Structures are given as C-alpha cells and as structure tokens.
C-alpha positions in Angstrom: -36.3 46.1 72.5 -35.9 46.8 76.1 -38.1 49.4 77.8 -35.2 51.7 78.6 -34.0 51.7 75.0 -37.5 52.4 73.7 -37.9 55.1 76.3 -34.6 56.8 75.2 -35.6 56.7 71.5 -39.1 58.2 72.3 -37.4 60.9 74.4 -34.9 61.7 71.5 -37.8 61.8 69.0 -39.8 64.2 71.2 -36.7 66.5 71.6 -36.2 66.6 67.8 -39.9 67.3 67.2 -39.8 70.0 69.8 -36.8 71.6 68.2 -38.4 71.5 64.7 -41.7 72.9 65.9 -39.9 75.8 67.7 -37.1 76.4 65.2 -37.6 80.2 64.9 -37.3 80.5 68.7 -34.2 78.2 68.7 -32.4 80.4 66.2 -33.4 83.8 67.7 -30.3 85.7 68.8 -29.9 86.7 72.4 -27.2 88.2 74.6 -25.5 85.4 76.6 -23.1 86.1 79.5 -20.0 83.9 79.8 -19.0 85.2 83.2 -16.1 87.4 81.8 -17.6 88.4 78.6 -21.0 88.5 76.8 -21.8 87.0 73.4 -24.7 87.3 71.1 -25.9 83.7 70.0 -29.1 81.7 69.7 -29.9 80.3 73.1 -31.9 77.4 71.6 -29.1 76.2 69.4 -26.6 76.4 72.3 -28.9 74.4 74.5 -29.5 71.9 71.7 -25.7 71.6 71.3 -25.4 70.9 75.0 -28.1 68.2 74.7 -26.3 66.6 71.8 -22.9 66.7 73.6 -24.5 65.2 76.7 -26.3 62.5 74.6 -23.0 61.6 72.9 -21.2 61.4 76.2 -23.9 59.2 77.6 -23.8 57.0 74.6 -20.0 56.7 74.9 -20.3 55.9 78.6 -23.0 53.3 77.8 -20.8 51.7 75.2 -17.9 51.7 77.6 -20.0 50.0 80.4 -21.4 47.4 77.9 -17.9 46.7 76.6 -16.5 46.3 80.1 -19.4 44.1 81.1 -18.9 41.9 78.0 -15.1 41.6 78.7 -15.7 40.7 82.3 -18.3 38.2 81.2 -15.9 36.6 78.8 -13.1 36.6 81.5 -15.5 35.0 84.0 -16.6 32.4 81.4 -12.9 31.5 80.8 -12.2 31.3 84.5 -15.3 29.2 85.0 -14.3 26.8 82.2 -10.8 26.5 83.6 -12.3 25.7 87.0 -14.6 23.1 85.4 -11.5 21.6 83.8 -9.7 21.5 87.1 -12.7 19.9 88.8 -13.0 17.4 86.0 -9.3 16.5 86.3 -9.6 16.2 90.0 -12.7 14.0 89.7 -10.9 11.8 87.1 -8.0 11.6 89.5 -10.2 10.6 92.4 -11.9 7.9 90.3 -8.5 6.6 89.2 -7.3 6.6 92.8 -10.5 4.9 93.9 -10.1 2.3 91.1 -6.5 1.6 92.2 -7.5 1.4 95.8 -10.3 -1.1 95.0 -8.0 -3.1 92.9 -5.4 -3.2 95.6 -8.0 -4.3 98.2 -9.3 -7.0 95.8 -5.7 -8.3 95.4 -5.2 -8.3 99.1 -8.5 -10.2 99.5 -7.5 -12.7 96.9 -4.1 -13.2 98.5 -5.8 -13.7 101.9 -8.1 -16.3 100.3 -5.2 -18.1 98.7 -3.3 -18.1 102.0 -6.4 -19.3 103.8 -6.9 -22.0 101.1 -3.2 -23.2 101.5 -3.5 -23.3 105.3 -6.8 -25.1 105.1 -5.4 -27.7 102.6 -2.4 -28.1 105.0 -4.7 -28.7 107.9 -6.8 -31.1 105.9 -3.7 -33.0 104.9 -2.5 -33.1 108.5 -5.9 -34.4 109.5 -5.7 -37.1 106.8 -2.3 -38.1 108.0 -3.4 -38.3 111.6 -6.5 -40.2 110.5 -4.4 -42.7 108.5 -2.1 -43.1 111.4 -5.0 -43.7 113.8 -6.5 -46.1 111.3 -3.2 -48.0 110.9 -2.9 -48.1 114.7 -6.4 -49.2 115.1 -5.9 -51.8 112.3 -2.8 -53.1 114.0 -4.5 -53.2 117.3 -7.4 -55.1 115.8 -5.1 -57.5 114.0 -3.3 -58.1 117.3 -6.6 -58.8 119.1 -7.8 -61.0 116.3 -4.5 -62.8 116.3 -4.8 -63.3 120.0 -8.3 -64.5 119.7 -7.3 -66.9 117.0 -4.5 -68.2 119.2 -7.0 -68.8 122.0 -9.4 -70.6 119.7 -6.8 -72.7 118.0 -4.7 -73.4 121.1 -7.1 -73.1 124.0 -4.6 -74.4 126.6 -1.8 -72.2 125.7 -4.0 -69.2 125.9 -4.8 -69.9 129.5 -1.3 -69.7 130.5 0.0 -73.2 130.1 -3.3 -74.9 130.8 -1.7 -78.2 131.9 -0.9 -77.1 135.4 -4.5 -76.0 136.1 -6.3 -78.9 134.5 -4.9 -81.6 137.0 
C-alpha cells in the first residue's frame, strides 16, 4: 500500500475511534443557528455527517481523477503504438527504397562493366587485326628481301645491274 492510502485509513480509523469514545457528547442536543432560523440538533452528529459527506466527495473526486488518468494513459498508449507502427512502416519503406537503390546501382555498375568489356574486346580485336596486318606486311617485306637476296646469290651479275658492262 502507498503511504498516502495508509495515512488516510489511519486518519479514518482515528476519526471513528474518536466518535465512538465521545458518543454521548456527539449526540447531545444543542441550539444551532442556520442564519435565518435556529434548530436544536446534536452538533457532533452534524459535524460527523459533514466529515462523511466531504470524505465521500473526496473519494468520488479521487475515483474521477484516477479514471481520467487511466483513460489518458490508454489513449497515449494507443497513440504511441500508432506512432510506432508509422515509424516501423517508414523504416521498412526506407529499407525497401535503399534496397531498390542499391540494386539499381549494381545493375548500372554491371552494365558499365559489360560495356567496358565489349569496348575492351573491340580494342583487343582491332589490335590483333593491326598486328596481323603488320605481321603480314613484315612477312611480305621479308619475303621480298629474301627473294632479292636469293636472286643476288643465284644470279650475281644480274643483281649488279647487268654486270657485263662493268666487268670489261
């Protein structure tokens, strides 16, 4: 039990004990003035009635405050849960968006790699064609030089430019 509740119960118990111990004084009649008229009634019982009415009103107010606080607490809990749901949906949306972005970037990167690969293969093929052409040209030049050297070795006079006119 909370300290306040325990304190209220102790105070209520002391009030009841006080009323029981002084019951003859509580029930003794006395003249009471009600501003416009006077009445003969026991002052103790009137005061005890006022205490009971005030206690009941305090209890009703306490119940009202507790009920209002409980309702507000439930309303806040529902709002908090709805906010959590919204945040969770937004987070899932952001993760989905990030996933889509990363996938798109990976596709772009793969496409760039494929394009680069195709261009590189094209360049390599061009280099091969140029190299083959250069080899063919070099091979033809070498064949021509070898053929010329063979002609000089086989026909030494013809290679010198007719040879007969110079030899005499």
